[in-house]
C-alpha positions in Angstrom: 9.9 -9.8 5.2 8.1 -6.5 4.6 8.8 -3.4 6.7 6.3 -0.5 6.4 7.1 2.9 7.7 6.2 6.6 7.2 2.9 6.8 9.1 2.1 9.7 11.4 -0.2 12.5 12.3 -1.2 14.9 9.6 -3.9 17.5 9.2 -6.7 17.2 6.7 -5.3 18.2 3.3 -1.8 17.2 4.3 0.5 14.6 2.8 2.5 11.6 3.9 4.7 9.1 2.1 4.6 5.5 3.2 7.5 3.1 2.5 7.5 -0.6 2.2 10.9 -2.3 2.1 11.1 -5.9 1.0 13.8 -8.2 2.2 14.6 -11.9 2.3 12.9 -12.8 -1.0 13.1 -12.0 -4.6 10.1 -10.0 -5.6 10.7 -10.0 -9.3 7.5 -11.9 -9.9 5.4 -10.3 -7.2 2.9 -7.6 -6.9 3.0 -5.4 -3.8 -0.1 -3.7 -2.5 -1.1 -1.4 0.3 -4.1 -2.2 2.4 -5.7 -0.3 5.3 -7.9 -1.0 8.2 -9.7 1.6 10.3 -11.3 0.6 13.6 -14.6 -1.2 13.1 -14.1 -1.5 9.3 -13.1 -4.3 7.0 -9.6 -4.3 5.5 -9.6 -2.3 2.3 -7.3 -2.5 -0.7 -5.8 0.9 -1.4 -3.3 0.5 -4.2 -1.1 -2.1 -5.9 1.9 -2.3 -8.3 3.4 -5.2 -10.1 7.2 -5.3 -10.1 7.9 -6.5 -13.7 5.2 -4.8 -15.7 4.5 -1.9 -13.3 0.7 -2.3 -13.5 -0.9 0.1 -11.2 -4.3 -0.2 -9.4 -6.0 2.3 -7.1 -9.2 2.1 -5.0 -11.8 4.6 -6.2 -11.6 6.3 -2.8 -7.9 7.3 -3.3 -7.7 7.8 -7.1 -6.2 11.2 -7.9 -4.8 11.6 -4.4 -2.5 8.6 -3.8 0.4 7.5 -6.0 2.2 4.2 -5.7 5.7 3.8 -7.0 8.7 1.5 -6.7 12.4 1.7 -6.4 13.9 -1.7 -7.5 17.4 -0.7 -6.4 16.1 -0.3 -2.9 13.5 -3.1 -3.0 11.0 -0.5 -1.8 7.5 0.5 -2.7 6.1 3.9 -1.8 2.7 5.3 -1.3 2.5 9.0 -1.7 -0.7 10.2 -0.1 -1.8 13.7 -0.8 -5.0 15.7 0.1 -5.5 13.4 3.1 -9.0 13.2 4.5 -10.3 12.1 7.9 -11.5 8.9 6.3 -8.0 8.0 5.3 -7.0 7.4 8.9 -6.2 3.8 9.4 -3.4 1.3 9.9 -1.7 0.8 6.6 -0.2 -2.5 5.7 1.9 -3.5 2.7 1.7 -7.0 1.3 3.4 -9.0 -1.4 2.1 -11.8 -3.5 3.1 -13.7 -6.6 1.8 -12.1 -9.7 -0.8 -14.7 -10.6 -3.8 -14.5 -12.8 -5.9 -14.0 -9.7 -3.8 -11.1 -8.6 -4.0 -9.6 -12.1 -7.8 -9.8 -12.0 -8.2 -8.7 -8.4 -5.1 -6.8 -7.4 -6.7 -5.3 -4.3 -8.0 -8.6 -2.9 -6.0 -9.5 0.2 -6.4 -13.2 -0.6 -3.8 -12.9 -3.3 -1.0 -11.8 -0.9 1.2 -14.1 1.2 3.6 -11.7 2.9 2.4 -8.9 5.1 4.2 -6.1 6.9 3.5 -5.0 10.4 1.5 -1.9 9.6 2.0 1.8 10.1 -0.5 4.1 11.7 -1.9 7.1 9.7 -3.9 9.6 11.8 -5.7 12.5 10.2 -6.7 15.2 12.7 -6.9 18.9 13.0 
């Protein structure tokens, strides 16, 4: 089970930190990723991290502004989002999937992820 939290309303240029807590499974061999979906758009991969090797991946649209990290003791992955833009507004989902060759090649492809959290809303508005 994945529990996403931390969404909210923020002004452009502001920051939020999302959390994704994993429970009920051992995520030693997993990658965890953040995806987002804005109304009328396709689901977009935002960032991912592998648990064992700590391999990071970011979408071009968030590079330099978002940072993904993990706390193994808390089974939690974070997404620090800085310099937020209007276009970052979306429902953000965290997902976990086994760290397979496919996930290594395409870490932001949702097909590689089996467990999904419920989503947390991020609204960017002045």
